[in-house]
N, CA, C and O atoms as CSV, one atom per row, in Angstrom:
chain,resi,resn,atom,element,x,y,z
A,1,UNK,N,N,212.372,-13.214,110.755
A,1,UNK,CA,C,211.197,-12.889,109.980
A,1,UNK,C,C,209.955,-13.396,110.720
A,1,UNK,O,O,209.942,-14.510,111.244
A,2,UNK,N,N,208.932,-12.575,110.753
A,2,UNK,CA,C,207.702,-12.910,111.462
A,2,UNK,C,C,206.921,-13.986,110.724
A,2,UNK,O,O,206.749,-13.917,109.507
A,3,UNK,N,N,206.455,-14.969,111.462
A,3,UNK,CA,C,205.602,-16.015,110.898
A,3,UNK,C,C,204.157,-15.739,111.317
A,3,UNK,O,O,203.886,-15.385,112.464
A,4,UNK,N,N,203.249,-15.905,110.376
A,4,UNK,CA,C,201.825,-15.780,110.649
A,4,UNK,C,C,201.201,-17.125,110.343
A,4,UNK,O,O,201.502,-17.742,109.321
A,5,UNK,N,N,200.326,-17.579,111.234
A,5,UNK,CA,C,199.689,-18.876,111.020
A,5,UNK,C,C,198.190,-18.756,111.232
A,5,UNK,O,O,197.693,-17.795,111.819
A,6,UNK,N,N,197.501,-19.746,110.742
A,6,UNK,CA,C,196.054,-19.771,110.899
A,6,UNK,C,C,195.510,-21.129,110.532
A,6,UNK,O,O,196.259,-22.074,110.285
A,7,UNK,N,N,194.194,-21.213,110.499
A,7,UNK,CA,C,193.574,-22.476,110.138
A,7,UNK,C,C,192.078,-22.421,110.360
A,7,UNK,O,O,191.509,-21.378,110.680
A,8,UNK,N,N,191.468,-23.556,110.182
A,8,UNK,CA,C,190.017,-23.667,110.290
A,8,UNK,C,C,189.582,-23.910,111.743
A,8,UNK,O,O,190.415,-24.069,112.636
A,9,UNK,N,N,188.294,-23.933,111.951
A,9,UNK,CA,C,187.722,-24.118,113.291
A,9,UNK,C,C,188.094,-25.465,113.903
A,9,UNK,O,O,188.413,-25.539,115.090
A,10,UNK,N,N,188.056,-26.528,113.102
A,10,UNK,CA,C,188.319,-27.857,113.661
A,10,UNK,C,C,189.800,-28.224,113.693
A,10,UNK,O,O,190.170,-29.223,114.310
A,11,UNK,N,N,190.660,-27.431,113.037
A,11,UNK,CA,C,192.097,-27.690,113.040
A,11,UNK,C,C,192.575,-28.622,111.951
A,11,UNK,O,O,193.764,-28.938,111.897
A,12,UNK,N,N,191.684,-29.075,111.079
A,12,UNK,CA,C,192.088,-30.002,110.024
A,12,UNK,C,C,192.966,-29.335,108.971
A,12,UNK,O,O,193.887,-29.965,108.451
A,13,UNK,N,N,192.696,-28.073,108.648
A,13,UNK,CA,C,193.473,-27.324,107.659
A,13,UNK,C,C,194.225,-26.214,108.382
A,13,UNK,O,O,193.633,-25.425,109.119
A,14,UNK,N,N,195.526,-26.164,108.165
A,14,UNK,CA,C,196.357,-25.126,108.764
A,14,UNK,C,C,197.210,-24.484,107.675
A,14,UNK,O,O,197.471,-25.095,106.638
A,15,UNK,N,N,197.637,-23.261,107.915
A,15,UNK,CA,C,198.518,-22.578,106.968
A,15,UNK,C,C,199.466,-21.667,107.722
A,15,UNK,O,O,199.248,-21.355,108.893
A,16,UNK,N,N,200.534,-21.240,107.033
A,16,UNK,CA,C,201.462,-20.258,107.582
A,16,UNK,C,C,202.172,-19.558,106.439
A,16,UNK,O,O,202.256,-20.072,105.324
A,17,UNK,N,N,202.685,-18.357,106.747
A,17,UNK,CA,C,203.519,-17.625,105.802
A,17,UNK,C,C,204.483,-16.751,106.588
A,17,UNK,O,O,204.229,-16.393,107.738
A,18,UNK,N,N,205.593,-16.415,105.946
A,18,UNK,CA,C,206.612,-15.582,106.575
A,18,UNK,C,C,206.507,-14.158,106.050
A,18,UNK,O,O,206.168,-13.939,104.887
A,19,UNK,N,N,206.803,-13.189,106.918
A,19,UNK,CA,C,206.827,-11.793,106.512
A,19,UNK,C,C,205.477,-11.116,106.610
A,19,UNK,O,O,204.504,-11.682,107.108
A,20,UNK,N,N,205.446,-9.899,106.124
A,20,UNK,CA,C,204.229,-9.093,106.184
A,20,UNK,C,C,203.338,-9.386,104.979
A,20,UNK,O,O,203.840,-9.711,103.903
A,21,UNK,N,N,202.025,-9.275,105.152
A,21,UNK,CA,C,201.140,-9.417,104.000
A,21,UNK,C,C,201.321,-8.235,103.040
A,21,UNK,O,O,201.867,-7.196,103.411
A,22,UNK,N,N,200.863,-8.411,101.827
A,22,UNK,CA,C,200.932,-7.345,100.826
A,22,UNK,C,C,199.973,-6.212,101.163
A,22,UNK,O,O,200.262,-5.047,100.889
A,23,UNK,N,N,198.842,-6.550,101.752
A,23,UNK,CA,C,197.808,-5.577,102.117
A,23,UNK,C,C,196.845,-6.238,103.092
A,23,UNK,O,O,196.874,-7.455,103.277
A,24,UNK,N,N,195.997,-5.434,103.710
A,24,UNK,CA,C,194.949,-5.931,104.607
A,24,UNK,C,C,193.734,-5.020,104.442
A,24,UNK,O,O,193.865,-3.797,104.503
A,25,UNK,N,N,192.557,-5.605,104.235
A,25,UNK,CA,C,191.386,-4.768,104.022
A,25,UNK,C,C,190.074,-5.494,104.235
A,25,UNK,O,O,190.022,-6.715,104.383
A,26,UNK,N,N,189.010,-4.695,104.246
A,26,UNK,CA,C,187.642,-5.198,104.335
A,26,UNK,C,C,187.033,-5.279,102.939
A,26,UNK,O,O,187.332,-4.449,102.082
A,27,UNK,N,N,186.181,-6.276,102.709
A,27,UNK,CA,C,185.402,-6.355,101.480
A,27,UNK,C,C,183.924,-6.410,101.852
A,27,UNK,O,O,183.516,-7.200,102.704
A,28,UNK,N,N,183.129,-5.562,101.203
A,28,UNK,CA,C,181.700,-5.464,101.483
A,28,UNK,C,C,180.839,-6.106,100.404
A,28,UNK,O,O,179.619,-5.947,100.438
A,29,UNK,N,N,181.417,-6.820,99.452
A,29,UNK,CA,C,180.617,-7.352,98.343
A,29,UNK,C,C,179.670,-8.464,98.811
A,29,UNK,O,O,179.913,-9.142,99.810
A,30,UNK,N,N,178.603,-8.619,98.064
A,30,UNK,CA,C,177.599,-9.631,98.407
A,30,UNK,C,C,178.190,-11.036,98.401
A,30,UNK,O,O,177.848,-11.856,99.253
A,31,UNK,N,N,179.066,-11.317,97.457
A,31,UNK,CA,C,179.666,-12.644,97.361
A,31,UNK,C,C,180.466,-12.992,98.621
A,31,UNK,O,O,180.362,-14.107,99.131
A,32,UNK,N,N,181.252,-12.056,99.117
A,32,UNK,CA,C,182.011,-12.305,100.346
A,32,UNK,C,C,181.081,-12.456,101.544
A,32,UNK,O,O,181.325,-13.285,102.420
A,33,UNK,N,N,180.018,-11.657,101.583
A,33,UNK,CA,C,179.053,-11.795,102.688
A,33,UNK,C,C,178.425,-13.184,102.685
A,33,UNK,O,O,178.303,-13.819,103.732
A,34,UNK,N,N,178.033,-13.648,101.519
A,34,UNK,CA,C,177.408,-14.973,101.436
A,34,UNK,C,C,178.400,-16.097,101.765
A,34,UNK,O,O,178.033,-17.094,102.386
A,35,UNK,N,N,179.647,-15.926,101.347
A,35,UNK,CA,C,180.665,-16.951,101.608
A,35,UNK,C,C,181.002,-17.072,103.085
A,35,UNK,O,O,181.381,-18.146,103.554
A,36,UNK,N,N,180.863,-15.962,103.826
A,36,UNK,CA,C,181.245,-15.978,105.233
A,36,UNK,C,C,180.064,-15.998,106.193
A,36,UNK,O,O,180.214,-16.374,107.356
A,37,UNK,N,N,178.885,-15.595,105.712
A,37,UNK,CA,C,177.738,-15.471,106.613
A,37,UNK,C,C,177.887,-14.288,107.545
A,37,UNK,O,O,177.284,-14.261,108.618
A,38,UNK,N,N,178.683,-13.311,107.147
A,38,UNK,CA,C,178.945,-12.121,107.963
A,38,UNK,C,C,178.652,-10.862,107.140
A,38,UNK,O,O,178.663,-10.925,105.910
A,39,UNK,N,N,178.394,-9.733,107.780
A,39,UNK,CA,C,178.070,-8.517,107.037
A,39,UNK,C,C,179.248,-7.887,106.300
A,39,UNK,O,O,179.050,-7.035,105.434
A,40,UNK,N,N,180.452,-8.290,106.629
A,40,UNK,CA,C,181.660,-7.811,105.956
A,40,UNK,C,C,182.750,-8.866,106.160
A,40,UNK,O,O,182.764,-9.573,107.168
A,41,UNK,N,N,183.661,-8.962,105.189
A,41,UNK,CA,C,184.785,-9.893,105.308
A,41,UNK,C,C,186.085,-9.106,105.385
A,41,UNK,O,O,186.234,-8.084,104.715
A,42,UNK,N,N,187.018,-9.571,106.192
A,42,UNK,CA,C,188.348,-8.964,106.280
A,42,UNK,C,C,189.349,-9.960,105.702
A,42,UNK,O,O,189.308,-11.154,106.001
A,43,UNK,N,N,190.248,-9.440,104.868
A,43,UNK,CA,C,191.242,-10.261,104.192
A,43,UNK,C,C,192.638,-9.686,104.367
A,43,UNK,O,O,192.812,-8.504,104.663
A,44,UNK,N,N,193.628,-10.550,104.176
A,44,UNK,CA,C,195.003,-10.114,103.949
A,44,UNK,C,C,195.444,-10.745,102.634
A,44,UNK,O,O,195.119,-11.899,102.352
A,45,UNK,N,N,196.179,-9.990,101.840
A,45,UNK,CA,C,196.731,-10.512,100.592
A,45,UNK,C,C,198.155,-10.971,100.811
A,45,UNK,O,O,198.969,-10.253,101.392
A,46,UNK,N,N,198.454,-12.183,100.337
A,46,UNK,CA,C,199.780,-12.783,100.528
A,46,UNK,C,C,200.221,-13.391,99.198
A,46,UNK,O,O,199.400,-13.933,98.458
A,47,UNK,N,N,201.514,-13.301,98.896
A,47,UNK,CA,C,202.032,-13.993,97.711
A,47,UNK,C,C,201.680,-15.469,97.839
A,47,UNK,O,O,201.954,-16.089,98.866
A,48,UNK,N,N,201.084,-16.024,96.817
A,48,UNK,CA,C,200.642,-17.410,96.884
A,48,UNK,C,C,201.812,-18.361,97.157
A,48,UNK,O,O,201.654,-19.357,97.864
A,49,UNK,N,N,202.973,-18.056,96.602
A,49,UNK,CA,C,204.146,-18.919,96.811
A,49,UNK,C,C,204.658,-18.874,98.251
A,49,UNK,O,O,205.417,-19.754,98.658
A,50,UNK,N,N,204.259,-17.869,99.027
A,50,UNK,CA,C,204.734,-17.733,100.410
A,50,UNK,C,C,203.875,-18.501,101.407
A,50,UNK,O,O,204.281,-18.696,102.553
A,51,UNK,N,N,202.692,-18.936,100.985
A,51,UNK,CA,C,201.761,-19.620,101.892
A,51,UNK,C,C,201.931,-21.120,101.765
A,51,UNK,O,O,201.946,-21.664,100.661
A,52,UNK,N,N,202.061,-21.786,102.906
A,52,UNK,CA,C,202.103,-23.244,102.897
A,52,UNK,C,C,200.959,-23.775,103.759
A,52,UNK,O,O,200.703,-23.276,104.855
A,53,UNK,N,N,200.293,-24.774,103.253
A,53,UNK,CA,C,199.188,-25.422,103.953
A,53,UNK,C,C,199.661,-26.757,104.497
A,53,UNK,O,O,200.508,-27.417,103.895
A,54,UNK,N,N,199.115,-27.150,105.633
A,54,UNK,CA,C,199.421,-28.453,106.218
A,54,UNK,C,C,198.134,-29.078,106.727
A,54,UNK,O,O,197.085,-28.435,106.768
A,55,UNK,N,N,198.232,-30.328,107.110
A,55,UNK,CA,C,197.024,-31.050,107.493
A,55,UNK,C,C,196.256,-31.408,106.238
A,55,UNK,O,O,196.855,-31.766,105.224
A,56,UNK,N,N,194.955,-31.317,106.292
A,56,UNK,CA,C,194.122,-31.586,105.126
A,56,UNK,C,C,194.240,-30.430,104.133
A,56,UNK,O,O,194.334,-29.275,104.548
A,57,UNK,N,N,194.238,-30.717,102.841
A,57,UNK,CA,C,194.234,-29.597,101.880
A,57,UNK,C,C,192.875,-28.908,101.903
A,57,UNK,O,O,191.860,-29.550,102.174
A,58,UNK,N,N,192.844,-27.612,101.623
A,58,UNK,CA,C,191.548,-26.929,101.594
A,58,UNK,C,C,190.691,-27.463,100.455
A,58,UNK,O,O,191.198,-27.835,99.397
A,59,UNK,N,N,189.398,-27.493,100.687
A,59,UNK,CA,C,188.447,-27.799,99.620
A,59,UNK,C,C,188.252,-26.521,98.815
A,59,UNK,O,O,188.480,-25.421,99.320
A,60,UNK,N,N,187.830,-26.668,97.563
A,60,UNK,CA,C,187.715,-25.526,96.665
A,60,UNK,C,C,186.314,-25.450,96.089
A,60,UNK,O,O,185.762,-26.455,95.642
A,61,UNK,N,N,185.735,-24.244,96.102
A,61,UNK,CA,C,184.438,-23.987,95.484
A,61,UNK,C,C,184.622,-22.872,94.461
A,61,UNK,O,O,185.008,-21.761,94.826
A,62,UNK,N,N,184.348,-23.153,93.163
A,62,UNK,CA,C,184.431,-22.084,92.163
A,62,UNK,C,C,183.177,-21.210,92.267
A,62,UNK,O,O,182.136,-21.543,91.700
A,63,UNK,N,N,183.280,-20.098,92.988
A,63,UNK,CA,C,182.095,-19.300,93.329
A,63,UNK,C,C,181.600,-18.415,92.195
A,63,UNK,O,O,180.424,-18.053,92.167
A,64,UNK,N,N,182.466,-18.065,91.269
A,64,UNK,CA,C,182.085,-17.296,90.085
A,64,UNK,C,C,183.210,-17.458,89.065
A,64,UNK,O,O,184.278,-17.962,89.414
A,65,UNK,N,N,183.001,-17.045,87.810
A,65,UNK,CA,C,184.067,-17.223,86.817
A,65,UNK,C,C,185.384,-16.595,87.262
A,65,UNK,O,O,185.439,-15.412,87.598
A,66,UNK,N,N,186.438,-17.402,87.260
A,66,UNK,CA,C,187.757,-16.919,87.629
A,66,UNK,C,C,188.016,-16.786,89.110
A,66,UNK,O,O,189.048,-16.245,89.507
A,67,UNK,N,N,187.097,-17.270,89.949
A,67,UNK,CA,C,187.235,-17.128,91.403
A,67,UNK,C,C,187.066,-18.479,92.089
A,67,UNK,O,O,186.157,-19.246,91.774
A,68,UNK,N,N,187.960,-18.749,93.028
A,68,UNK,CA,C,187.839,-19.925,93.892
A,68,UNK,C,C,187.766,-19.469,95.336
A,68,UNK,O,O,188.456,-18.532,95.739
A,69,UNK,N,N,186.939,-20.128,96.099
A,69,UNK,CA,C,186.872,-19.925,97.550
A,69,UNK,C,C,187.380,-21.215,98.178
A,69,UNK,O,O,186.883,-22.298,97.869
A,70,UNK,N,N,188.366,-21.100,99.057
A,70,UNK,CA,C,188.940,-22.257,99.731
A,70,UNK,C,C,188.360,-22.341,101.130
A,70,UNK,O,O,188.196,-21.324,101.804
A,71,UNK,N,N,188.050,-23.553,101.565
A,71,UNK,CA,C,187.426,-23.767,102.866
A,71,UNK,C,C,187.790,-25.145,103.385
A,71,UNK,O,O,188.304,-25.979,102.639
A,72,UNK,N,N,187.523,-25.388,104.670
A,72,UNK,CA,C,187.758,-26.701,105.259
A,72,UNK,C,C,186.620,-27.632,104.863
A,72,UNK,O,O,185.448,-27.310,105.059
A,73,UNK,N,N,186.966,-28.771,104.313
A,73,UNK,CA,C,185.963,-29.743,103.922
A,73,UNK,C,C,185.313,-30.436,105.100
A,73,UNK,O,O,184.253,-31.043,104.947
A,74,UNK,N,N,185.926,-30.360,106.282
A,74,UNK,CA,C,185.363,-31.014,107.470
A,74,UNK,C,C,184.405,-30.093,108.226
A,74,UNK,O,O,183.276,-30.485,108.522
A,75,UNK,N,N,184.846,-28.872,108.541
A,75,UNK,CA,C,184.014,-27.977,109.366
A,75,UNK,C,C,183.384,-26.831,108.578
A,75,UNK,O,O,182.499,-26.146,109.092
A,76,UNK,N,N,183.824,-26.612,107.339
A,76,UNK,CA,C,183.238,-25.577,106.501
A,76,UNK,C,C,183.816,-24.186,106.678
A,76,UNK,O,O,183.359,-23.253,106.018
A,77,UNK,N,N,184.795,-24.015,107.537
A,77,UNK,CA,C,185.368,-22.681,107.759
A,77,UNK,C,C,185.930,-22.098,106.464
A,77,UNK,O,O,186.711,-22.761,105.782
A,78,UNK,N,N,185.540,-20.854,106.109
A,78,UNK,CA,C,186.160,-20.205,104.958
A,78,UNK,C,C,187.599,-19.833,105.282
A,78,UNK,O,O,187.892,-19.354,106.378
A,79,UNK,N,N,188.499,-20.056,104.322
A,79,UNK,CA,C,189.919,-19.814,104.557
A,79,UNK,C,C,190.539,-18.819,103.584
A,79,UNK,O,O,191.374,-18.008,103.987
A,80,UNK,N,N,190.148,-18.863,102.311
A,80,UNK,CA,C,190.844,-18.028,101.333
A,80,UNK,C,C,189.997,-17.775,100.098
A,80,UNK,O,O,189.050,-18.500,99.793
A,81,UNK,N,N,190.379,-16.724,99.409
A,81,UNK,CA,C,189.812,-16.323,98.122
A,81,UNK,C,C,190.973,-16.272,97.150
A,81,UNK,O,O,192.016,-15.699,97.465
A,82,UNK,N,N,190.811,-16.867,95.959
A,82,UNK,CA,C,191.825,-16.813,94.917
A,82,UNK,C,C,191.122,-16.403,93.633
A,82,UNK,O,O,190.147,-17.037,93.229
A,83,UNK,N,N,191.610,-15.343,92.987
A,83,UNK,CA,C,190.982,-14.854,91.768
A,83,UNK,C,C,191.979,-14.659,90.650
A,83,UNK,O,O,193.130,-14.298,90.892
A,84,UNK,N,N,191.539,-14.897,89.422
A,84,UNK,CA,C,192.401,-14.716,88.256
A,84,UNK,C,C,192.918,-13.287,88.140
A,84,UNK,O,O,193.983,-13.062,87.564
A,85,UNK,N,N,192.179,-12.316,88.679
A,85,UNK,CA,C,192.612,-10.912,88.614
A,85,UNK,C,C,193.871,-10.679,89.427
A,85,UNK,O,O,194.591,-9.710,89.187
A,86,UNK,N,N,194.151,-11.555,90.390
A,86,UNK,CA,C,195.346,-11.455,91.226
A,86,UNK,C,C,196.063,-12.805,91.161
A,86,UNK,O,O,196.017,-13.566,92.127
A,87,UNK,N,N,196.730,-13.119,90.030
A,87,UNK,CA,C,197.229,-14.478,89.793
A,87,UNK,C,C,198.294,-14.969,90.768
A,87,UNK,O,O,198.449,-16.179,90.933
A,88,UNK,N,N,199.021,-14.084,91.408
A,88,UNK,CA,C,200.104,-14.512,92.297
A,88,UNK,C,C,199.763,-14.345,93.764
A,88,UNK,O,O,200.637,-14.475,94.621
A,89,UNK,N,N,198.499,-14.056,94.067
A,89,UNK,CA,C,198.099,-13.805,95.449
A,89,UNK,C,C,197.072,-14.819,95.929
A,89,UNK,O,O,196.318,-15.394,95.144
A,90,UNK,N,N,197.064,-15.018,97.224
A,90,UNK,CA,C,195.963,-15.700,97.906
A,90,UNK,C,C,195.469,-14.710,98.956
A,90,UNK,O,O,196.264,-14.102,99.672
A,91,UNK,N,N,194.167,-14.558,99.038
A,91,UNK,CA,C,193.558,-13.630,99.992
A,91,UNK,C,C,193.012,-14.466,101.145
A,91,UNK,O,O,191.991,-15.139,101.012
A,92,UNK,N,N,193.695,-14.411,102.253
A,92,UNK,CA,C,193.323,-15.191,103.434
A,92,UNK,C,C,192.348,-14.393,104.288
A,92,UNK,O,O,192.522,-13.190,104.480
A,93,UNK,N,N,191.323,-15.065,104.799
A,93,UNK,CA,C,190.389,-14.404,105.704
A,93,UNK,C,C,191.122,-14.074,107.000
A,93,UNK,O,O,191.691,-14.958,107.641
A,94,UNK,N,N,191.106,-12.810,107.379
A,94,UNK,CA,C,191.805,-12.368,108.585
A,94,UNK,C,C,191.328,-13.139,109.818
A,94,UNK,O,O,192.121,-13.452,110.706
A,95,UNK,N,N,190.031,-13.441,109.864
A,95,UNK,CA,C,189.486,-14.153,111.026
A,95,UNK,C,C,190.012,-15.583,111.135
A,95,UNK,O,O,189.878,-16.202,112.190
A,96,UNK,N,N,190.610,-16.123,110.067
A,96,UNK,CA,C,191.165,-17.477,110.136
A,96,UNK,C,C,192.585,-17.496,110.702
A,96,UNK,O,O,193.150,-18.570,110.909
A,97,UNK,N,N,193.166,-16.323,110.953
A,97,UNK,CA,C,194.506,-16.261,111.544
A,97,UNK,C,C,194.447,-16.618,113.020
A,97,UNK,O,O,193.451,-16.340,113.688
A,98,UNK,N,N,195.505,-17.231,113.533
A,98,UNK,CA,C,195.550,-17.524,114.966
A,98,UNK,C,C,195.567,-16.236,115.787
A,98,UNK,O,O,195.055,-16.205,116.907
A,99,UNK,N,N,196.154,-15.172,115.235
A,99,UNK,CA,C,196.148,-13.873,115.905
A,99,UNK,C,C,195.718,-12.802,114.902
A,99,UNK,O,O,196.569,-12.126,114.323
A,100,UNK,N,N,194.405,-12.636,114.688
A,100,UNK,CA,C,193.929,-11.646,113.712
A,100,UNK,C,C,194.367,-10.221,114.025
A,100,UNK,O,O,194.381,-9.382,113.124
A,101,UNK,N,N,194.725,-9.917,115.270
A,101,UNK,CA,C,195.136,-8.560,115.614
A,101,UNK,C,C,196.482,-8.175,114.985
A,101,UNK,O,O,196.826,-6.994,114.948
A,102,UNK,N,N,197.250,-9.162,114.488
A,102,UNK,CA,C,198.538,-8.889,113.852
A,102,UNK,C,C,198.400,-8.031,112.597
A,102,UNK,O,O,199.285,-7.230,112.295
A,103,UNK,N,N,197.301,-8.191,111.867
A,103,UNK,CA,C,197.163,-7.558,110.554
A,103,UNK,C,C,195.807,-6.874,110.418
A,103,UNK,O,O,194.928,-7.388,109.724
A,104,UNK,N,N,195.620,-5.723,111.068
A,104,UNK,CA,C,194.334,-5.034,110.993
A,104,UNK,C,C,194.068,-4.482,109.590
A,104,UNK,O,O,195.005,-4.102,108.888
A,105,UNK,N,N,192.810,-4.438,109.183
A,105,UNK,CA,C,192.469,-3.864,107.873
A,105,UNK,C,C,192.906,-2.407,107.776
A,105,UNK,O,O,192.921,-1.677,108.767
A,106,UNK,N,N,193.263,-2.000,106.555
A,106,UNK,CA,C,193.747,-0.639,106.306
A,106,UNK,C,C,192.855,0.121,105.316
A,106,UNK,O,O,193.106,1.297,105.050
A,107,UNK,N,N,191.814,-0.529,104.764
A,107,UNK,CA,C,190.908,0.114,103.818
A,107,UNK,C,C,189.651,-0.741,103.663
A,107,UNK,O,O,189.592,-1.870,104.151
A,108,UNK,N,N,188.661,-0.196,102.985
A,108,UNK,CA,C,187.414,-0.891,102.647
A,108,UNK,C,C,187.265,-0.886,101.128
A,108,UNK,O,O,187.540,0.131,100.491
A,109,UNK,N,N,186.833,-2.007,100.532
A,109,UNK,CA,C,186.512,-2.051,99.101
A,109,UNK,C,C,185.081,-2.538,98.908
A,109,UNK,O,O,184.469,-3.106,99.813
A,110,UNK,N,N,184.572,-2.305,97.720
A,110,UNK,CA,C,183.202,-2.673,97.336
A,110,UNK,C,C,182.165,-2.028,98.259
A,110,UNK,O,O,181.157,-2.637,98.618
A,111,UNK,N,N,182.443,-0.790,98.626
A,111,UNK,CA,C,181.545,-0.080,99.545
A,111,UNK,C,C,180.185,0.231,98.921
A,111,UNK,O,O,179.226,0.498,99.645
A,112,UNK,N,N,180.088,0.201,97.609
A,112,UNK,CA,C,178.775,0.426,96.992
A,112,UNK,C,C,177.806,-0.703,97.347
A,112,UNK,O,O,176.594,-0.554,97.193
A,113,UNK,N,N,178.341,-1.834,97.823
A,113,UNK,CA,C,177.507,-2.968,98.229
A,113,UNK,C,C,177.382,-3.087,99.751
A,113,UNK,O,O,176.782,-4.041,100.246
A,114,UNK,N,N,177.938,-2.136,100.491
A,114,UNK,CA,C,177.879,-2.210,101.950
A,114,UNK,C,C,176.428,-2.194,102.424
A,114,UNK,O,O,175.604,-1.434,101.915
A,115,UNK,N,N,176.135,-3.033,103.392
A,115,UNK,CA,C,174.796,-3.068,103.972
A,115,UNK,C,C,174.504,-1.737,104.663
A,115,UNK,O,O,175.346,-1.228,105.404
A,116,UNK,N,N,173.327,-1.172,104.428
A,116,UNK,CA,C,173.041,0.157,104.984
A,116,UNK,C,C,172.995,0.178,106.509
A,116,UNK,O,O,173.205,1.235,107.104
A,117,UNK,N,N,172.731,-0.942,107.154
A,117,UNK,CA,C,172.646,-0.966,108.612
A,117,UNK,C,C,173.977,-1.238,109.289
A,117,UNK,O,O,174.073,-1.180,110.515
A,118,UNK,N,N,175.016,-1.537,108.498
A,118,UNK,CA,C,176.344,-1.766,109.070
A,118,UNK,C,C,177.054,-0.424,109.207
A,118,UNK,O,O,177.398,0.209,108.209
A,119,UNK,N,N,177.269,0.001,110.431
A,119,UNK,CA,C,177.915,1.284,110.695
A,119,UNK,C,C,179.275,1.006,111.326
A,119,UNK,O,O,179.370,0.461,112.426
A,120,UNK,N,N,180.312,1.390,110.611
A,120,UNK,CA,C,181.683,1.212,111.092
A,120,UNK,C,C,182.282,2.597,111.285
A,120,UNK,O,O,182.316,3.395,110.349
A,121,UNK,N,N,182.744,2.880,112.460
A,121,UNK,CA,C,183.217,4.212,112.809
A,121,UNK,C,C,184.691,4.464,112.574
A,121,UNK,O,O,185.242,5.412,113.133
A,122,UNK,N,N,185.350,3.648,111.765
A,122,UNK,CA,C,186.774,3.890,111.529
A,122,UNK,C,C,186.951,4.993,110.474
A,122,UNK,O,O,185.993,5.405,109.819
A,123,UNK,N,N,188.169,5.449,110.332
A,123,UNK,CA,C,188.460,6.501,109.357
A,123,UNK,C,C,189.303,5.964,108.198
A,123,UNK,O,O,190.033,6.718,107.554
A,124,UNK,N,N,189.200,4.662,107.940
A,124,UNK,CA,C,189.976,4.042,106.873
A,124,UNK,C,C,189.463,4.490,105.504
A,124,UNK,O,O,188.284,4.813,105.364
A,125,UNK,N,N,190.335,4.513,104.496
A,125,UNK,CA,C,189.891,4.856,103.133
A,125,UNK,C,C,188.827,3.873,102.650
A,125,UNK,O,O,188.877,2.681,102.954
A,126,UNK,N,N,187.860,4.401,101.888
A,126,UNK,CA,C,186.768,3.585,101.353
A,126,UNK,C,C,186.724,3.745,99.839
A,126,UNK,O,O,186.855,4.846,99.304
A,127,UNK,N,N,186.532,2.600,99.158
A,127,UNK,CA,C,186.484,2.580,97.702
A,127,UNK,C,C,185.192,1.904,97.260
A,127,UNK,O,O,184.796,0.886,97.827
A,128,UNK,N,N,184.534,2.467,96.249
A,128,UNK,CA,C,183.256,1.934,95.767
A,128,UNK,C,C,183.407,0.517,95.234
A,128,UNK,O,O,182.527,-0.321,95.427
A,129,UNK,N,N,184.523,0.250,94.564
A,129,UNK,CA,C,184.810,-1.059,93.973
A,129,UNK,C,C,186.261,-1.402,94.287
A,129,UNK,O,O,186.951,-0.647,94.972
A,130,UNK,N,N,186.723,-2.557,93.774
A,130,UNK,CA,C,188.161,-2.858,93.911
A,130,UNK,C,C,188.905,-2.121,92.816
A,130,UNK,O,O,188.308,-1.770,91.798
A,131,UNK,N,N,190.166,-1.882,92.995
A,131,UNK,CA,C,190.948,-1.096,92.035
A,131,UNK,C,C,190.938,-1.699,90.640
A,131,UNK,O,O,191.036,-0.969,89.654
A,132,UNK,N,N,190.823,-3.010,90.542
A,132,UNK,CA,C,190.838,-3.665,89.233
A,132,UNK,C,C,189.550,-3.404,88.463
A,132,UNK,O,O,189.515,-3.606,87.249
A,133,UNK,N,N,188.490,-2.960,89.135
A,133,UNK,CA,C,187.213,-2.720,88.476
A,133,UNK,C,C,187.049,-1.275,88.027
A,133,UNK,O,O,186.185,-0.987,87.200
A,134,UNK,N,N,187.848,-0.373,88.546
A,134,UNK,CA,C,187.663,1.050,88.263
A,134,UNK,C,C,188.057,1.425,86.867
A,134,UNK,O,O,187.954,2.592,86.489
């Protein structure tokens, strides 16, 4: 079974999981942009029980009702999104993986919030919101 690993910039927080992620995608929402300081965020969804963290535990910021953002308390690297709407999943930032090329995004969500100057030439499916909001 394939192992995927990742962690923060300084190496204090590390994680790994076995097998394939449930999904991989881009999020264009303002909240994700602010959390990452980037024009778009890429995530993979993983069963929360399949992910193990080592080193320092991630710090947690409750960014909105029912949502936690996990990050390294030492270097500030964003690591994960956890939301009540997906109770058994952890959404790991693809860029926090040791090999982000393993799990390329397969769709875009929250495209109604996409920055007008961000032009992405892929042909991936695009959704105005996340499926839970429709």
